[in-house]
C-alpha positions as CSV (number, residue, x, y, z in Angstrom):
1,X,-0.3,0.1,-0.2
2,X,1.1,3.6,-1.0
3,X,1.6,6.4,1.3
4,X,-1.1,8.2,-0.6
5,X,-3.5,5.3,-0.3
6,X,-3.0,5.1,3.4
7,X,-3.5,8.4,3.7
8,X,-6.5,8.5,1.8
9,X,-8.2,5.3,4.1
10,X,-7.1,7.3,7.3
11,X,-8.9,10.3,6.1
12,X,-12.0,8.1,5.1
13,X,-12.2,6.8,8.8
14,X,-11.7,10.7,10.1
15,X,-14.4,11.9,7.8
16,X,-17.0,9.5,8.3
17,X,-16.5,7.2,11.1
18,X,-15.3,10.2,13.9
19,X,-17.8,12.6,12.9
20,X,-20.9,10.3,12.1
21,X,-20.2,7.9,15.4
22,X,-22.0,4.6,15.2
23,X,-23.3,3.9,12.0
24,X,-25.7,1.0,10.8
25,X,-24.1,-2.2,10.0
26,X,-25.3,-2.4,6.7
27,X,-23.6,1.0,6.0
28,X,-20.7,-0.1,8.0
29,X,-20.1,-2.8,5.1
30,X,-20.5,-0.4,2.3
31,X,-17.9,1.8,3.8
32,X,-15.7,-1.5,4.5
33,X,-15.9,-2.2,0.9
34,X,-15.0,1.5,-0.2
35,X,-11.8,1.0,2.3
36,X,-10.7,-1.9,0.7
37,X,-11.1,-0.5,-2.8
38,X,-9.1,2.7,-2.0
39,X,-6.1,0.7,-0.9
40,X,-5.7,-1.7,-4.0
41,X,-3.9,-0.6,-7.2
42,X,-5.4,-2.4,-10.0
43,X,-6.7,0.7,-11.8
44,X,-3.1,2.0,-11.9
45,X,-1.9,-1.4,-13.0
46,X,-4.7,-1.0,-16.0
47,X,-3.3,2.7,-16.8
48,X,0.3,1.5,-17.0
49,X,-0.9,-1.6,-19.5
50,X,-2.7,1.0,-21.4
51,X,0.1,3.3,-21.9
52,X,2.1,0.5,-23.0
53,X,-0.2,-1.3,-25.2
54,X,1.0,-2.4,-28.7
55,X,-1.0,-4.9,-30.5
56,X,1.6,-6.1,-32.5
57,X,3.6,-7.1,-28.9
58,X,0.5,-9.1,-28.5
59,X,-1.1,-10.4,-31.5
60,X,0.8,-13.8,-31.7
61,X,-0.9,-15.1,-28.1
62,X,-4.6,-16.1,-27.4
63,X,-6.0,-13.3,-25.0
64,X,-8.2,-15.9,-23.0
65,X,-9.5,-19.5,-23.9
66,X,-10.2,-20.3,-27.5
67,X,-13.9,-21.1,-26.6
68,X,-14.4,-17.5,-26.2
69,X,-13.7,-16.5,-29.6
70,X,-16.1,-15.1,-32.4
71,X,-17.8,-18.1,-34.3
72,X,-16.3,-20.6,-31.6
73,X,-18.3,-24.0,-32.4
74,X,-19.6,-22.8,-36.0
75,X,-19.0,-24.5,-39.0
76,X,-16.6,-21.2,-40.0
77,X,-14.5,-21.9,-37.2
78,X,-14.0,-25.6,-38.3
79,X,-12.5,-24.3,-41.3
80,X,-10.8,-21.1,-40.2
81,X,-6.9,-21.4,-40.0
82,X,-5.0,-20.7,-37.0
83,X,-4.1,-17.1,-37.8
84,X,-7.8,-16.6,-38.1
85,X,-8.6,-18.3,-35.1
86,X,-6.2,-16.1,-33.1
87,X,-7.7,-13.1,-34.6
88,X,-11.3,-14.1,-33.7
89,X,-10.2,-14.6,-30.2
90,X,-9.1,-11.0,-30.3
91,X,-11.8,-9.8,-32.3
92,X,-14.1,-11.3,-29.4
93,X,-12.2,-9.6,-26.7
94,X,-12.6,-6.6,-28.1
95,X,-16.1,-6.8,-29.1
96,X,-17.0,-8.1,-25.6
97,X,-15.4,-4.6,-23.9
98,X,-16.3,-2.4,-26.4
99,X,-20.2,-3.5,-24.9
100,X,-18.5,-3.0,-21.2
101,X,-17.3,0.3,-22.2
102,X,-20.5,1.8,-23.4
103,X,-22.0,0.1,-19.8
104,X,-19.5,1.8,-17.8
105,X,-19.8,5.2,-19.7
106,X,-23.4,4.9,-18.7
107,X,-22.9,4.0,-15.3
108,X,-20.6,7.2,-14.4
109,X,-23.8,9.4,-15.4
110,X,-25.9,7.3,-12.9
111,X,-23.3,7.3,-10.7
112,X,-23.4,10.8,-10.4
113,X,-27.1,11.1,-10.5
114,X,-27.8,8.7,-7.7
115,X,-24.7,9.9,-5.7
116,X,-26.2,13.6,-5.3
117,X,-29.6,11.8,-4.0
118,X,-27.4,10.1,-1.6
119,X,-25.7,13.6,-0.5
120,X,-29.0,15.1,-0.1
121,X,-29.9,12.8,2.7
122,X,-27.2,14.1,4.3
123,X,-24.7,12.6,7.1
124,X,-23.5,9.4,6.8
125,X,-25.0,9.0,3.2
126,X,-22.8,11.3,1.9
127,X,-20.0,8.4,2.1
128,X,-21.9,6.5,-0.6
129,X,-21.3,9.6,-3.1
130,X,-17.7,9.5,-2.4
131,X,-17.5,6.2,-3.1
132,X,-19.5,6.2,-6.5
133,X,-17.2,9.1,-7.3
134,X,-14.0,7.0,-6.6
135,X,-15.7,4.2,-9.0
136,X,-16.1,6.3,-11.8
137,X,-12.8,7.8,-11.6
138,X,-11.4,3.7,-12.1
139,X,-14.3,3.4,-14.8
140,X,-12.7,6.4,-16.8
141,X,-9.7,4.7,-16.6
142,X,-11.0,1.4,-17.7
143,X,-12.9,2.7,-21.0
144,X,-9.8,4.3,-21.8
145,X,-7.7,1.1,-21.8
146,X,-10.8,-0.6,-23.3
147,X,-11.0,1.5,-26.4
148,X,-7.3,1.8,-27.0
149,X,-6.7,-1.7,-27.3
150,X,-9.9,-2.8,-29.4
151,X,-9.1,0.4,-32.0
152,X,-5.6,-0.7,-32.5
153,X,-6.9,-4.6,-32.7
154,X,-9.4,-3.9,-35.2
155,X,-7.5,-1.6,-37.4
156,X,-4.5,-4.2,-37.4
157,X,-6.8,-7.3,-38.3
158,X,-9.6,-5.7,-40.7
159,X,-8.1,-2.1,-41.4
160,X,-9.4,1.4,-41.3
161,X,-12.2,0.6,-43.8
162,X,-14.0,-1.6,-40.7
163,X,-14.4,1.8,-39.2
164,X,-16.9,3.0,-42.0
165,X,-20.6,3.1,-41.0
166,X,-23.1,1.9,-43.6
167,X,-26.2,3.3,-44.4
168,X,-27.6,0.3,-42.4
169,X,-25.7,1.5,-39.4
170,X,-26.7,5.0,-39.8
171,X,-29.1,6.4,-36.8
172,X,-32.2,8.0,-38.0
173,X,-33.5,11.4,-35.7
174,X,-35.9,10.5,-32.9
175,X,-39.5,11.6,-33.8
176,X,-40.6,14.9,-32.6
177,X,-43.1,13.4,-30.6
178,X,-40.8,11.9,-28.1
179,X,-40.5,15.6,-26.7
180,X,-44.0,15.3,-25.5
181,X,-43.7,11.7,-24.6
182,X,-41.1,12.9,-22.1
183,X,-42.8,16.1,-20.9
184,X,-45.9,13.4,-20.2
185,X,-43.6,11.0,-18.3
186,X,-41.7,13.4,-16.3
187,X,-45.1,15.0,-15.2
188,X,-46.5,11.5,-14.1
189,X,-42.5,11.1,-12.3
190,X,-43.1,14.4,-10.1
191,X,-46.5,13.7,-9.0
192,X,-46.1,9.7,-8.5
193,X,-42.7,11.1,-6.2
194,X,-45.1,13.3,-4.4
195,X,-42.8,16.7,-4.3
196,X,-39.5,15.0,-3.5
197,X,-37.4,18.1,-4.7
198,X,-34.9,18.1,-1.8
199,X,-33.8,14.7,-3.4
200,X,-33.4,16.0,-6.9
201,X,-29.9,15.4,-8.7
202,X,-28.3,18.6,-9.9
203,X,-26.2,16.5,-12.4
204,X,-29.5,15.3,-13.7
205,X,-30.4,19.0,-14.4
206,X,-27.1,19.7,-15.8
207,X,-27.5,17.0,-18.3
208,X,-31.1,18.1,-19.0
209,X,-29.7,21.4,-20.1
210,X,-27.1,20.2,-22.0
211,X,-29.4,17.5,-23.9
212,X,-27.3,15.0,-22.9
213,X,-30.0,12.5,-23.0
214,X,-31.1,13.4,-26.6
215,X,-27.6,13.0,-28.0
216,X,-26.5,10.0,-26.6
217,X,-27.7,6.6,-27.6
218,X,-25.0,4.0,-26.4
219,X,-25.2,0.4,-26.9
220,X,-24.4,-0.5,-23.3
221,X,-26.4,-2.7,-20.6
222,X,-28.2,0.6,-19.1
223,X,-29.5,2.0,-22.8
224,X,-30.9,-1.7,-23.3
225,X,-27.7,-2.2,-26.2
226,X,-29.3,1.3,-27.9
227,X,-32.8,0.2,-27.9
228,X,-34.4,2.4,-25.2
229,X,-36.1,5.9,-26.5
230,X,-34.5,8.6,-24.9
231,X,-37.7,9.4,-23.3
232,X,-37.2,6.4,-21.3
233,X,-34.0,7.0,-20.3
234,X,-34.3,10.4,-18.7
235,X,-37.7,9.4,-17.3
236,X,-35.8,6.7,-15.4
237,X,-32.4,8.7,-14.9
238,X,-34.7,11.5,-13.1
239,X,-36.2,8.5,-10.8
240,X,-32.9,7.3,-9.8
241,X,-31.8,10.8,-8.8
242,X,-35.0,12.1,-7.1
243,X,-35.9,9.2,-4.5
244,X,-33.7,7.8,-1.9
245,X,-35.7,4.0,-2.6
246,X,-35.0,4.4,-6.1
247,X,-31.4,5.6,-5.9
248,X,-30.5,2.5,-3.9
249,X,-32.6,0.1,-6.8
250,X,-30.7,1.6,-9.6
251,X,-28.2,-0.6,-8.1
252,X,-30.1,-3.6,-8.3
253,X,-30.0,-3.1,-12.1
254,X,-26.5,-2.3,-11.9
255,X,-26.0,-5.5,-9.9
256,X,-27.9,-7.8,-13.1
257,X,-25.2,-5.9,-15.1
258,X,-22.3,-6.9,-12.8
259,X,-23.5,-10.3,-12.8
260,X,-23.5,-10.7,-16.6
261,X,-19.9,-9.1,-16.9
262,X,-18.6,-11.5,-14.1
263,X,-20.3,-14.5,-16.0
264,X,-17.7,-14.1,-18.9
265,X,-14.4,-11.9,-16.9
266,X,-14.6,-15.1,-14.6
267,X,-12.9,-17.7,-16.9
268,X,-10.8,-15.0,-18.2
269,X,-9.7,-14.5,-14.7
270,X,-8.7,-18.3,-14.4
271,X,-6.6,-18.3,-17.8
272,X,-4.7,-15.6,-16.5
273,X,-3.5,-17.6,-13.4
274,X,-3.3,-20.3,-15.2
275,X,-0.5,-19.2,-17.9
276,X,0.9,-17.0,-15.2
277,X,1.4,-20.2,-13.2
278,X,3.0,-21.6,-16.1
279,X,5.5,-19.0,-16.4
280,X,4.0,-18.2,-19.9
281,X,3.9,-14.8,-21.8
282,X,0.7,-12.7,-20.4
283,X,-0.5,-10.6,-23.2
284,X,-1.4,-7.0,-22.0
285,X,-5.3,-7.5,-22.8
286,X,-5.4,-10.6,-20.7
287,X,-3.7,-8.9,-18.0
288,X,-6.3,-6.2,-18.4
289,X,-9.3,-8.3,-18.1
290,X,-7.7,-10.0,-14.9
291,X,-7.1,-6.5,-13.1
292,X,-10.6,-5.3,-14.1
293,X,-12.2,-8.3,-12.7
294,X,-10.6,-7.5,-9.4
295,X,-11.4,-3.9,-9.7
296,X,-14.9,-4.6,-10.5
297,X,-15.1,-7.1,-7.6
298,X,-15.5,-3.9,-5.3
299,X,-18.2,-2.5,-7.8
300,X,-20.4,-5.5,-7.8
301,X,-20.0,-5.5,-3.7
302,X,-21.4,-1.9,-4.2
303,X,-24.2,-2.9,-6.3
304,X,-25.1,-5.8,-4.0
305,X,-25.3,-4.0,-0.6
306,X,-27.2,-0.7,-2.0
307,X,-29.7,-2.8,-4.0
308,X,-30.3,-5.4,-1.6
309,X,-29.8,-4.0,1.8
310,X,-29.2,-0.2,1.9
311,X,-32.7,0.7,1.4
312,X,-34.0,-1.4,4.4
313,X,-32.9,1.8,6.1
314,X,-35.5,3.8,4.5
315,X,-39.1,4.6,5.0
316,X,-40.9,1.4,3.1
317,X,-41.2,1.8,-1.0
318,X,-44.4,3.3,-2.2
319,X,-46.6,1.4,-5.0
320,X,-45.2,4.0,-7.4
321,X,-41.6,3.4,-6.7
322,X,-42.1,-0.3,-6.9
323,X,-43.6,-0.2,-10.5
324,X,-40.5,2.1,-11.7
325,X,-38.2,-0.5,-10.3
326,X,-40.4,-3.4,-11.6
327,X,-40.4,-1.5,-14.9
328,X,-36.4,-1.4,-15.1
329,X,-35.6,-5.0,-14.3
330,X,-38.0,-5.8,-16.8
331,X,-36.5,-3.8,-19.4
332,X,-33.0,-5.0,-18.3
333,X,-34.4,-8.9,-19.3
334,X,-36.1,-7.9,-22.6
335,X,-33.3,-6.0,-23.9
336,X,-30.3,-7.6,-22.8
337,X,-30.8,-11.1,-21.6
338,X,-33.8,-12.6,-23.1
339,X,-31.7,-14.4,-25.7
340,X,-28.4,-16.4,-27.1
341,X,-26.1,-16.1,-29.6
342,X,-24.4,-18.6,-31.8
343,X,-21.5,-16.7,-33.0
344,X,-20.5,-14.7,-29.7
345,X,-20.7,-16.3,-26.0
346,X,-22.3,-14.1,-23.6
347,X,-24.1,-12.0,-26.1
348,X,-27.3,-12.4,-24.4
349,X,-29.5,-9.9,-25.8
350,X,-29.5,-12.3,-29.1
351,X,-28.4,-12.0,-32.8
352,X,-29.7,-8.8,-34.5
353,X,-29.5,-7.0,-37.5
354,X,-26.3,-4.9,-35.6
355,X,-24.6,-7.9,-35.0
356,X,-25.1,-9.7,-38.6
357,X,-23.7,-6.3,-39.7
358,X,-20.7,-6.6,-37.9
359,X,-20.0,-10.2,-38.6
360,X,-20.8,-9.5,-42.6
361,X,-17.7,-6.6,-42.6
362,X,-15.6,-9.4,-40.7
363,X,-16.1,-11.8,-43.3
364,X,-15.9,-9.0,-46.1
365,X,-12.8,-7.6,-44.7
366,X,-9.1,-8.6,-45.3
367,X,-9.1,-11.2,-42.7
368,X,-11.2,-13.3,-44.6
369,X,-11.6,-11.7,-48.1
370,X,-15.0,-13.3,-48.8
371,X,-17.5,-12.1,-51.5
372,X,-20.5,-10.4,-50.7
373,X,-22.1,-13.8,-51.8
374,X,-19.8,-15.5,-49.9
375,X,-20.5,-13.8,-46.7
376,X,-24.2,-14.2,-47.0
377,X,-23.5,-18.2,-47.5
378,X,-21.4,-18.1,-44.2
379,X,-23.7,-15.8,-42.2
380,X,-26.7,-18.0,-43.1
381,X,-24.5,-21.1,-41.6
382,X,-23.5,-19.7,-38.5
383,X,-27.0,-17.9,-37.6
384,X,-29.4,-20.1,-39.3
385,X,-28.3,-23.6,-38.6
386,X,-27.8,-25.4,-35.2
387,X,-23.9,-26.0,-34.2
388,X,-22.0,-26.0,-31.1
389,X,-21.7,-22.6,-30.7
390,X,-25.2,-22.1,-29.7
391,X,-25.2,-24.9,-26.7
392,X,-21.9,-22.9,-25.6
393,X,-23.9,-19.8,-25.3
394,X,-26.8,-21.5,-24.0
395,X,-24.9,-22.9,-21.1
396,X,-23.4,-19.9,-20.3
397,X,-27.0,-18.3,-20.5
398,X,-28.3,-20.9,-17.8
399,X,-25.8,-20.2,-15.7
400,X,-26.6,-16.4,-15.2
401,X,-30.2,-17.2,-15.1
402,X,-29.7,-18.9,-12.2
403,X,-27.8,-16.2,-10.6
404,X,-29.8,-13.7,-11.3
405,X,-33.0,-15.8,-9.9
406,X,-30.7,-16.1,-6.4
407,X,-30.5,-12.5,-6.4
408,X,-33.9,-11.8,-7.3
409,X,-35.3,-14.1,-5.1
410,X,-34.1,-12.0,-2.0
411,X,-36.3,-8.6,-3.4
412,X,-39.8,-9.2,-2.0
413,X,-41.0,-6.1,-3.9
414,X,-40.3,-7.4,-7.5
415,X,-42.9,-8.9,-9.8
416,X,-43.0,-12.6,-10.1
417,X,-42.2,-12.1,-14.0
418,X,-38.9,-10.4,-12.8
419,X,-38.0,-12.1,-9.2
420,X,-38.0,-15.5,-11.3
421,X,-36.6,-13.9,-14.4
422,X,-39.3,-15.3,-16.7
423,X,-38.4,-13.3,-19.9
424,X,-34.5,-14.4,-19.6
425,X,-35.7,-18.1,-19.2
426,X,-37.7,-17.9,-22.2
427,X,-34.6,-16.9,-24.3
428,X,-33.1,-20.3,-23.3
429,X,-34.0,-22.1,-26.6
430,X,-31.8,-22.6,-29.5
431,X,-34.7,-23.4,-31.6
432,X,-36.6,-19.9,-31.1
433,X,-33.3,-18.8,-31.4
434,X,-32.7,-20.0,-34.7
435,X,-36.4,-19.4,-36.3
436,X,-35.9,-15.9,-35.1
437,X,-32.4,-15.6,-36.6
438,X,-33.6,-16.8,-40.1
439,X,-36.4,-14.1,-40.1
440,X,-33.6,-11.3,-39.2
441,X,-31.2,-12.9,-41.7
442,X,-33.9,-12.6,-44.7
443,X,-33.9,-9.0,-43.7
444,X,-30.3,-8.3,-43.5
445,X,-29.7,-10.1,-46.9
446,X,-32.4,-7.7,-48.6
447,X,-30.5,-4.7,-46.9
448,X,-27.3,-5.9,-48.5
449,X,-28.8,-6.2,-51.9
450,X,-29.8,-2.7,-51.7
451,X,-26.8,-1.4,-50.7
452,X,-25.2,-3.1,-53.9
């Protein structure tokens, strides 16, 4: 532990422990987690790996187990060359952490929004706001490292052409009616929260003035891989930063996102320890994943205790507050967890047009150098025919489903559809996935034909 870390830990003890006296056991657990996070150096290690990263120095090694590769278990993977398989392992890492980066960028905003609400509660709850700001500082380091590695990887394997957007990717402007929809939702929220102005988040008000939620449509967990209209994003953000109960319950949703990440990163941490024990070369992305896994363990603990325990210090939630958190968990299932992917293990939002477009670009790039017809042929074989890749994804999906149910079963205010994760469970079907993919592939094929 460095002197700076010791000093910061001592100051934390003085600031909260001595000034507030004896705190509830629930808040003591949160504070202990905060202290443990402060004295680690995982974020600093990620920053150093980021600064020194060069794709060429890491390009000849797997970054995680081969099973965590794009197209693993598909007919394409069976005929791919050794160099292509290595590239698919690297691209899987990049695509996974692209999703994580978007999710963490969203988290930074919501940490601040909920943090304002905790600060407004005063006393010992201000510690939670400081904890969340510390986590946001770590997220910024994570995001920079992920994007740097991903950019160099895609550029090296697929060329600059991979960054060009096609007409299929261009986003249309949201309807003007969304403005009126949001005004209606906001009015409803204010009525439901019964004039809790003292808890309103100044940071959320700042984002509103800057039209942040109008411009930002990322593809992370909290924005439903880009599928939640901005009026609903702003509606939920307002609620997270206006009600102490809902500020806690945002972390119910964040804990589900944490579990989704852990579902993949646990295997990657095992891979790091294995090759480290064997004295093998450790690629920088492998090390970044490992230290990120350790960093995120503290964030996961924060989510768990805020979402599951700290809200019990507060007055019982109103009917309207219960409705809002149930809607949020329902949407998290619907947009992030109700599916499996045959080409990307851990893609639990299923295979959509966007995913097929990314796959098509990979096939058409210099990595495979396929014609349009060849690319469509392999797309159909990978997405629309049963193979081992679907079974690998299904196994991961069912493991996460079991973990999510254990957590949600402890929250008695959740509706049965959320407590039992019924939407997620409905997505555990290879047959349904393939039938859906066949329809999606037909639409995608038509869009390709129209572009020619």
